[in-house]
C-alpha positions as CSV (number, residue, x, y, z in Angstrom):
1,M,99.9,69.5,82.0
2,N,99.2,70.1,78.5
3,S,100.9,73.3,76.9
4,T,97.5,75.0,76.3
5,V,96.6,75.1,79.8
6,S,100.3,75.9,81.0
7,A,100.1,78.9,78.3
8,G,97.5,80.7,80.0
9,C,98.3,79.9,83.7
10,P,100.0,83.2,85.4
11,T,103.8,82.4,86.0
12,L,104.9,85.8,87.3
13,V,103.3,87.6,89.8
14,T,104.3,91.2,90.8
15,I,103.3,93.6,93.5
16,T,104.1,97.3,93.0
17,P,105.5,99.0,95.0
18,S,107.4,95.9,96.9
19,N,109.8,98.0,98.8
20,G,110.6,101.3,100.1
21,T,108.7,103.7,102.6
22,F,104.8,102.9,102.8
23,E,102.3,105.3,104.2
24,A,98.9,104.2,105.5
25,G,96.6,105.1,102.3
26,D,99.3,103.7,100.0
27,E,98.1,101.3,97.2
28,L,100.0,98.3,96.2
29,T,99.3,97.1,92.5
30,C,99.0,93.5,91.7
31,S,99.7,92.2,88.2
32,A,100.5,88.9,86.2
33,N,101.0,87.5,82.8
34,G,98.4,84.9,82.1
35,Y,95.1,84.6,80.4
36,N,93.1,87.2,82.1
37,P,93.6,86.8,85.8
38,T,91.7,87.7,88.6
39,Y,93.4,88.8,91.8
40,T,92.8,88.0,95.7
41,W,94.8,89.9,98.6
42,T,95.2,88.0,101.5
43,G,97.3,88.3,104.7
44,T,97.3,90.7,107.7
45,A,97.7,94.3,108.0
46,G,97.3,97.2,110.4
47,V,98.1,97.9,114.1
48,N,95.7,95.1,115.1
49,G,96.6,92.6,112.4
50,A,93.7,92.6,110.7
51,I,92.8,89.7,108.4
52,V,93.0,90.9,104.7
53,S,90.5,89.2,102.4
54,E,89.9,91.5,99.3
55,T,89.4,91.2,95.7
56,G,90.9,93.2,92.8
57,D,94.3,94.0,91.3
58,I,94.8,97.0,94.0
59,Y,95.2,96.8,97.8
60,S,95.2,100.3,100.1
61,L,97.5,99.9,102.7
62,A,96.5,100.6,106.6
63,K,98.8,102.1,109.0
64,G,101.1,99.5,110.7
65,P,102.8,96.5,109.8
66,F,101.7,94.1,106.6
67,N,102.3,91.1,105.5
68,V,100.0,90.6,102.1
69,T,99.7,87.9,99.5
70,C,98.5,88.6,96.0
71,T,97.2,85.3,94.3
72,A,96.5,85.7,90.4
73,K,94.2,83.0,89.5
74,V,93.0,81.8,85.8
75,S,89.6,80.2,86.2
76,Q,88.6,80.3,82.5
77,L,91.1,77.3,81.2
78,P,90.0,73.4,81.9
79,T,92.5,73.3,84.6
80,P,92.5,76.5,86.9
81,C,95.9,77.6,87.8
82,Q,97.4,80.2,89.9
83,A,100.7,82.0,91.3
84,S,101.4,84.3,94.0
85,A,103.5,87.0,95.4
86,I,104.4,88.4,98.9
87,V,105.4,91.7,100.2
88,S,105.8,92.5,103.9
89,N,106.6,96.2,105.7
90,N,105.4,99.0,107.5
91,A,103.0,101.6,106.3
92,Y,103.5,104.6,108.6
93,S,100.9,107.3,109.5
94,K,101.3,110.6,107.3
95,H,101.8,112.7,110.6
96,K,104.8,110.6,111.4
97,K,106.7,111.6,108.2
98,Q,104.9,115.4,108.0
99,H,106.6,115.2,112.1
100,I,109.7,114.2,110.9
101,S,110.3,116.7,108.1
102,S,108.8,119.4,110.2
103,N,111.9,118.6,112.6
104,I,114.4,118.4,109.7
105,I,113.5,121.8,108.7
106,Q,113.5,123.2,112.4
107,D,117.2,122.0,112.2
108,I,118.5,123.4,109.2
109,N,116.7,126.8,110.1
110,L,118.3,126.7,113.6
111,I,121.7,126.3,111.7
112,I,120.9,129.1,109.4
113,I,120.5,131.5,112.4
114,H,123.7,129.7,114.3
115,N,126.0,130.5,111.2
116,V,124.5,134.3,111.0
117,L,125.2,134.7,114.4
118,L,128.6,133.1,114.3
119,Y,129.9,135.3,111.4
120,N,128.4,138.5,112.9
121,S,131.6,140.1,112.8
122,I,132.0,139.4,108.9
123,Q,130.8,142.0,106.5
124,E,126.7,142.0,105.8
125,Q,127.4,140.7,102.3
126,E,128.9,137.5,103.7
127,I,126.3,136.7,106.0
128,I,123.7,137.1,103.5
129,F,125.8,134.7,101.4
130,S,126.2,132.0,104.0
131,A,122.4,132.4,104.9
132,H,121.6,132.1,100.9
133,T,123.8,129.0,100.9
134,L,122.0,127.4,103.9
135,Y,118.5,128.3,102.5
136,I,119.8,126.5,98.9
137,N,120.8,123.2,101.5
138,Q,117.3,123.6,103.0
139,L,115.8,123.6,99.7
140,V,117.7,120.2,98.5
141,Y,116.7,118.3,101.8
142,M,113.4,119.4,101.1
143,Q,113.5,117.3,98.0
144,L,114.9,114.3,100.0
145,I,112.2,114.5,102.4
146,R,109.7,114.0,99.7
147,Q,111.2,111.3,98.4
148,I,111.0,109.5,101.7
């Protein structure tokens, strides 16, 4: 292969994000080096294992497991060339994430109530301080939930 062809061929294909927690509707973005590549998504996705065959640099996830390949292809060179990247994971429904968050909030609220009842014999200022401290912890947990 001559250096003119290899210089324009994609050698590094990246899918972002490629890990973490995914939700239905999240978008995967494919990028590559090379001379003006075009992108094709193939694979399976969704609860029914639907066949994926789409063009473009962005792919929107369906709910369920997915195994998709992004192929970057350069056709404008004398010898067309391509490279690919693969990502596999599971896209959860937004409802499930909200349900988990709701349960955590309810548990934290029960802890606050329990601690207030537990320390009922202590002066009112100490009860308010304990409840306030737990409320701050609840806010911290909410930030962590948003990162899930």
